[in-house]
C-alpha positions as CSV (number, residue, x, y, z in Angstrom):
1,X,41.4,41.5,74.3
2,X,42.5,37.9,73.7
3,X,40.3,36.6,76.5
4,X,37.3,38.6,75.1
5,X,37.9,37.2,71.7
6,X,38.2,33.7,73.0
7,X,35.1,34.0,75.0
8,X,33.2,35.3,72.0
9,X,34.5,32.4,69.9
10,X,33.5,29.9,72.6
11,X,30.1,31.4,72.9
12,X,29.6,31.2,69.2
13,X,30.8,27.6,69.1
14,X,28.6,26.7,72.1
15,X,25.5,28.2,70.4
16,X,26.3,26.3,67.2
17,X,26.5,23.1,69.2
18,X,23.2,23.8,70.9
19,X,21.2,24.5,67.8
20,X,20.4,21.5,65.5
21,X,19.2,22.2,62.0
22,X,16.8,19.7,60.5
23,X,15.7,19.9,56.9
24,X,11.9,19.8,56.3
25,X,10.7,19.2,52.8
26,X,7.1,19.3,51.6
27,X,5.2,20.0,48.4
28,X,4.1,23.6,48.5
29,X,3.7,24.0,44.7
30,X,1.6,22.1,42.2
31,X,-1.5,19.9,42.8
32,X,-0.6,19.1,46.4
33,X,0.1,22.7,47.6
34,X,-2.8,22.7,50.1
35,X,-1.8,19.3,51.5
36,X,1.8,20.5,51.7
37,X,0.8,23.4,53.9
38,X,-1.0,21.1,56.3
39,X,2.0,18.7,56.3
40,X,4.2,21.6,57.6
41,X,1.6,22.2,60.3
42,X,1.9,18.6,61.5
43,X,5.7,18.8,61.7
44,X,5.6,22.2,63.5
45,X,3.1,20.7,66.0
46,X,5.4,17.8,66.9
47,X,8.3,20.3,67.5
48,X,6.1,22.7,69.4
49,X,4.9,19.9,71.8
50,X,8.6,19.6,72.7
51,X,9.0,23.3,73.2
52,X,11.3,23.4,70.2
53,X,13.9,21.1,71.8
54,X,15.2,17.6,71.2
55,X,18.2,15.8,72.5
56,X,19.0,18.7,74.8
57,X,19.4,21.1,71.8
58,X,17.2,23.8,70.2
59,X,15.9,22.5,66.9
60,X,15.5,24.7,63.9
61,X,13.6,23.5,60.8
62,X,15.2,24.6,57.5
63,X,12.1,24.4,55.3
64,X,12.2,23.6,51.5
65,X,9.5,23.1,48.9
66,X,9.0,20.8,45.9
67,X,6.2,20.5,43.3
68,X,5.4,16.7,43.5
69,X,8.0,15.9,40.8
70,X,11.0,13.6,41.7
71,X,13.5,16.0,40.1
72,X,12.4,19.0,42.2
73,X,12.2,16.9,45.3
74,X,15.8,15.7,44.9
75,X,17.1,19.2,44.0
76,X,15.5,20.6,47.2
77,X,16.8,17.7,49.3
78,X,20.3,18.1,47.8
79,X,20.3,21.8,48.9
80,X,19.3,20.8,52.4
81,X,22.1,18.3,52.7
82,X,25.0,19.7,50.7
83,X,24.5,23.5,51.2
84,X,22.6,23.8,54.4
85,X,24.4,20.8,56.0
86,X,21.4,19.4,57.8
87,X,22.3,16.0,59.3
88,X,18.6,14.9,59.3
89,X,16.0,15.5,56.6
90,X,12.2,15.0,57.0
91,X,10.2,14.6,53.8
92,X,9.0,14.3,51.1
93,X,5.2,14.4,50.6
94,X,4.4,12.5,47.4
95,X,4.9,8.9,46.2
96,X,7.5,9.2,43.4
97,X,9.3,11.9,45.3
98,X,9.8,9.4,48.1
99,X,11.4,6.8,45.7
100,X,13.7,9.5,44.3
101,X,14.8,10.8,47.7
102,X,15.3,7.2,48.9
103,X,17.7,6.7,45.9
104,X,19.5,10.0,46.7
105,X,19.8,8.9,50.4
106,X,22.1,6.0,49.2
107,X,24.7,8.6,48.1
108,X,24.6,10.4,51.5
109,X,25.4,7.8,54.2
110,X,26.2,10.4,56.8
111,X,22.7,11.9,56.7
112,X,19.5,10.3,58.1
113,X,16.3,10.7,56.0
114,X,12.9,10.3,57.6
115,X,9.8,10.2,55.3
116,X,7.2,12.9,55.4
117,X,4.0,11.3,54.0
118,X,5.1,9.7,50.7
119,X,3.3,6.3,50.3
120,X,4.7,4.4,47.3
121,X,5.7,0.8,48.1
122,X,9.0,1.0,46.3
123,X,10.4,3.7,48.7
124,X,11.1,0.9,51.2
125,X,10.4,-2.4,49.4
126,X,12.8,-4.4,47.3
127,X,15.8,-2.0,47.3
128,X,15.6,0.1,50.5
129,X,18.2,2.6,51.6
130,X,19.8,1.8,55.0
131,X,19.4,5.5,56.1
132,X,15.8,6.1,54.9
133,X,13.1,5.6,57.5
134,X,9.3,5.6,57.0
135,X,7.3,5.4,60.3
136,X,4.0,5.6,58.5
137,X,2.5,2.6,56.6
138,X,2.2,3.1,52.8
139,X,-0.4,3.4,50.2
140,X,-1.1,-0.3,49.6
141,X,-1.3,-1.0,53.4
142,X,-3.9,1.9,53.7
143,X,-6.4,0.1,51.4
144,X,-6.4,-3.3,53.0
145,X,-10.0,-4.3,53.8
146,X,-11.6,-1.7,51.5
147,X,-12.2,-4.3,48.7
148,X,-14.3,-6.5,51.0
149,X,-16.2,-3.4,52.2
150,X,-17.0,-2.4,48.6
151,X,-18.2,-5.9,47.8
152,X,-20.4,-5.8,50.9
153,X,-22.0,-2.6,49.6
154,X,-22.8,-4.5,46.3
155,X,-20.1,-2.9,44.2
156,X,-19.1,-5.9,42.1
157,X,-18.0,-4.0,39.0
158,X,-16.0,-0.8,39.2
159,X,-14.2,1.6,36.9
160,X,-10.9,3.1,38.0
161,X,-9.7,6.7,37.7
162,X,-6.2,7.3,39.2
163,X,-3.1,9.5,38.8
164,X,-0.3,7.8,36.9
165,X,2.5,7.4,39.4
166,X,3.8,5.2,42.2
167,X,1.5,6.1,45.1
168,X,-1.8,5.4,43.2
169,X,-0.3,2.1,41.9
170,X,0.2,1.1,45.5
171,X,-3.3,2.2,46.5
172,X,-4.9,0.3,43.7
173,X,-3.0,-2.8,44.5
174,X,-4.0,-2.7,48.1
175,X,-7.7,-2.4,47.1
176,X,-7.6,-5.0,44.3
177,X,-5.6,-7.7,46.0
178,X,-8.6,-8.7,48.1
179,X,-11.4,-7.2,45.9
180,X,-10.4,-9.3,42.9
181,X,-9.6,-12.4,44.9
182,X,-13.2,-12.4,46.2
183,X,-14.9,-11.9,42.9
184,X,-14.9,-8.2,42.2
185,X,-14.1,-6.8,38.8
186,X,-12.2,-3.6,37.8
187,X,-13.5,-3.5,34.2
188,X,-11.1,-0.8,33.0
189,X,-8.5,1.7,34.3
190,X,-8.0,5.4,33.4
191,X,-4.5,6.6,34.4
192,X,-4.2,10.4,34.2
193,X,-1.1,12.6,34.6
194,X,-0.6,14.3,37.9
195,X,-2.0,17.9,37.6
196,X,-4.7,17.0,35.0
197,X,-7.3,19.8,34.6
198,X,-9.6,18.4,31.9
199,X,-11.3,15.1,32.7
200,X,-13.9,15.1,29.9
201,X,-12.3,12.3,28.0
202,X,-12.1,10.1,31.1
203,X,-15.7,10.8,32.1
204,X,-16.8,9.9,28.5
205,X,-15.1,6.5,29.0
206,X,-17.1,5.5,32.1
207,X,-19.2,2.4,31.3
208,X,-22.9,2.6,32.1
209,X,-23.0,-0.9,33.7
210,X,-20.5,-0.4,36.5
211,X,-21.7,-0.3,40.1
212,X,-19.3,2.3,41.3
213,X,-16.2,4.4,40.5
214,X,-12.8,3.7,42.3
215,X,-11.3,7.2,42.4
216,X,-7.7,7.5,43.5
217,X,-7.0,11.2,43.0
218,X,-5.8,13.8,45.5
219,X,-5.6,17.6,46.1
220,X,-6.7,19.8,43.2
221,X,-6.9,16.7,40.9
222,X,-9.7,15.2,43.0
223,X,-11.6,18.6,43.1
224,X,-11.3,19.0,39.4
225,X,-12.6,15.5,38.7
226,X,-15.5,15.8,41.2
227,X,-16.5,19.2,39.8
228,X,-16.5,18.1,36.1
229,X,-18.2,14.7,36.9
230,X,-21.0,16.7,38.7
231,X,-21.3,19.1,35.7
232,X,-21.6,16.0,33.3
233,X,-24.5,14.7,35.4
234,X,-22.5,11.7,36.8
235,X,-24.2,9.8,39.6
236,X,-22.3,6.6,40.2
237,X,-21.3,6.0,43.9
238,X,-17.6,6.3,44.6
239,X,-15.0,4.4,46.5
240,X,-12.1,6.7,47.4
241,X,-8.4,6.4,47.8
242,X,-6.9,7.6,51.0
243,X,-6.5,11.2,49.9
244,X,-9.6,11.4,47.6
245,X,-11.9,12.3,50.6
246,X,-9.2,13.6,52.9
247,X,-9.9,16.9,54.7
248,X,-8.0,18.8,51.9
249,X,-10.8,17.7,49.5
250,X,-13.8,17.4,51.8
251,X,-13.8,21.2,52.3
252,X,-14.3,22.0,48.6
253,X,-17.5,23.8,47.9
254,X,-19.0,22.2,44.7
255,X,-22.5,20.8,44.6
256,X,-21.0,17.3,44.2
257,X,-19.7,17.7,47.7
258,X,-23.1,16.5,49.1
259,X,-22.9,13.4,47.0
260,X,-19.7,12.5,48.8
261,X,-21.7,11.5,51.8
262,X,-21.4,7.7,52.3
263,X,-18.3,7.5,50.1
264,X,-16.2,4.6,51.4
265,X,-12.4,5.0,51.8
266,X,-9.6,3.8,53.9
267,X,-6.4,5.1,55.4
268,X,-4.0,5.1,58.4
269,X,-6.2,7.6,60.3
270,X,-9.8,8.8,60.4
271,X,-11.5,11.9,61.7
272,X,-13.7,10.1,64.1
273,X,-11.2,8.0,66.0
274,X,-12.5,7.9,69.6
275,X,-9.3,7.7,71.7
276,X,-7.7,10.2,74.1
277,X,-4.6,10.3,72.0
278,X,-6.5,11.3,68.8
279,X,-8.7,13.8,70.6
280,X,-5.6,15.5,72.1
281,X,-3.9,15.6,68.7
282,X,-7.0,17.3,67.1
283,X,-7.3,19.7,70.0
284,X,-3.7,20.7,69.8
285,X,-3.9,21.1,66.0
286,X,-7.0,23.4,66.3
287,X,-5.4,25.4,69.1
288,X,-2.2,26.1,67.2
289,X,-3.5,26.6,63.6
290,X,-6.5,28.8,63.3
291,X,-6.0,28.8,59.5
292,X,-6.0,25.0,59.4
293,X,-8.8,22.5,58.5
294,X,-11.7,21.5,60.7
295,X,-9.7,18.4,61.5
296,X,-6.0,17.5,60.7
297,X,-5.6,16.1,57.2
298,X,-3.8,12.8,56.5
299,X,-0.7,14.8,55.6
300,X,-0.6,16.7,58.9
301,X,-1.0,13.4,60.7
302,X,1.8,11.6,58.8
303,X,4.3,14.5,59.1
304,X,3.4,14.7,62.8
305,X,4.3,11.0,63.6
306,X,7.4,11.0,61.4
307,X,8.6,14.2,63.0
308,X,7.8,12.9,66.5
309,X,9.8,9.7,65.8
310,X,12.7,11.9,64.6
311,X,12.7,14.0,67.8
312,X,12.0,11.2,70.3
313,X,15.1,9.3,69.0
314,X,17.2,12.4,69.4
315,X,16.0,12.5,73.0
316,X,16.9,8.9,73.5
317,X,20.6,9.4,72.5
318,X,20.8,12.9,74.0
319,X,21.4,14.5,70.6
320,X,24.4,12.2,69.8
321,X,24.9,12.1,66.0
322,X,28.5,10.9,66.1
323,X,30.0,7.7,64.6
324,X,27.9,8.0,61.4
325,X,24.8,8.5,63.5
326,X,24.9,4.8,64.6
327,X,23.4,5.3,68.1
328,X,20.7,7.6,66.6
329,X,19.7,5.1,63.9
330,X,19.6,2.3,66.5
331,X,17.2,4.4,68.5
332,X,15.1,5.1,65.4
333,X,14.8,1.3,64.7
334,X,13.6,0.8,68.3
335,X,10.8,3.4,67.9
336,X,7.6,2.2,69.5
337,X,5.1,4.8,70.8
338,X,1.4,5.2,71.0
339,X,0.5,7.8,68.4
340,X,-2.8,9.6,67.7
341,X,-4.1,6.8,65.5
342,X,-2.3,3.8,67.0
343,X,1.1,2.3,67.7
344,X,4.0,3.7,65.6
345,X,6.7,1.1,64.8
346,X,8.8,-0.1,61.8
347,X,9.9,-3.4,60.3
348,X,13.3,-4.6,59.1
349,X,13.0,-2.4,55.9
350,X,12.3,0.6,58.2
351,X,8.7,0.8,57.0
352,X,5.7,1.3,59.2
353,X,3.5,-1.5,60.5
354,X,0.1,-0.3,61.7
355,X,-3.6,0.0,61.7
356,X,-5.9,0.8,58.7
357,X,-9.3,2.4,59.2
358,X,-12.2,1.7,56.8
359,X,-14.3,4.8,56.7
360,X,-17.4,6.5,55.2
361,X,-18.0,10.2,54.7
362,X,-20.5,11.6,57.2
363,X,-21.8,15.1,58.0
364,X,-21.3,16.6,61.5
365,X,-24.0,18.7,63.3
366,X,-22.1,21.9,62.3
367,X,-22.3,20.9,58.6
368,X,-18.7,19.9,58.2
369,X,-17.8,16.6,56.5
370,X,-15.7,13.9,58.2
371,X,-14.5,10.3,57.7
372,X,-16.5,8.1,60.1
373,X,-14.8,4.8,61.2
374,X,-16.8,1.7,60.2
375,X,-14.1,-1.0,60.6
376,X,-10.5,-1.2,62.0
377,X,-7.9,-3.6,60.6
378,X,-4.9,-3.9,62.9
379,X,-1.2,-4.7,62.3
380,X,-1.0,-4.4,58.5
381,X,2.4,-5.3,57.2
382,X,3.9,-4.3,53.8
383,X,3.0,-7.7,52.4
384,X,-0.7,-6.8,53.0
385,X,-1.2,-9.7,55.5
386,X,0.0,-12.2,52.8
387,X,3.0,-14.6,53.3
388,X,6.1,-12.9,51.8
389,X,6.4,-15.5,49.0
390,X,2.8,-15.0,47.9
391,X,3.2,-11.2,48.0
392,X,6.4,-11.3,45.9
393,X,4.7,-13.6,43.4
394,X,2.0,-10.9,42.9
395,X,4.7,-8.2,42.5
396,X,4.4,-4.5,43.3
397,X,1.5,-2.5,42.1
398,X,1.8,-1.0,38.6
399,X,-0.5,0.2,35.8
400,X,-1.1,-3.5,34.9
401,X,-0.7,-5.3,38.3
402,X,-3.1,-6.5,39.6
403,X,-5.6,-7.1,36.8
404,X,-9.1,-8.5,37.1
405,X,-11.0,-7.1,34.1
406,X,-12.7,-10.5,33.2
């Protein structure tokens, strides 16, 4: 009887040791619900490619949801850490959520936090947490080179419409840093709350003498604006933020969809990347997710590379999370692999350094829309290619920084 009980207890302990629970947080509610679903697909694909194993252990995702608000993101993360006892958490999705989770990470030194797709600069710049890693580049880095491209298309005066939080601030700075320096003017800015449904007052403010609109909206916000701008008879060409013409938006069905053709944008990936790594990633995504998009969204890609980095580092240390996860974190810092859209590596602040793709929206033979690469800008650092002192003098992006109205 005692032997049987001991064997049962040992079996249970062994099973517990062989299964590693990892928290996985995405935004499945609110304006980014559709992107959130695709982010989960990206993380699931990275784990599936390893047959559900990492570091010699079976990996189980404990999934949690937020609604793009910092409070909900921290509450969901707190549950993963303090109730579910996951030693590693992947997420969140949105910009201000990332800043909030980074601050929470400072109170949990025995847990490692790996970003999902959040792209606000402040999550890793200025006051980083030693246990928060972001293997993707961030929102400002994603827009480097787009300002010059807009000027080359003759867009010298633009009007900005953007959501009013950290990620769009970063995107706008990445665009304006070079656009303004080379003579472009952003004549006015309209900052709108996340989840805005009525854009009539914003559309009424658009000056007649601008060459183009700079639209930094995502998810249902982007669809709502595009639909109402179409209904109001708007016809200005657009320059998009990295998630304005992402797959989660390109598949909306409004008439305005046709006018998206030719829209310039930029980001850390593009639908038409012509490499074996990207083509395999797309093929694997399509094979595994029949309910997914025609091509993986930005969110699927970012959760994929962050999850892959998380699992590869577990392999490197054979699942060893002892000693405050020191060996594991050393392995994370040394991450350097060829991902679907380029090399994945991080700097001293644990933030990604990588390639930005300048794109324009095109139509495929089957009628689907995709982002076609028109220029590649390699090795973009968090200082946007500027000397650190010059970048710090400019400051992080905000509602008022940069400014080039006149």
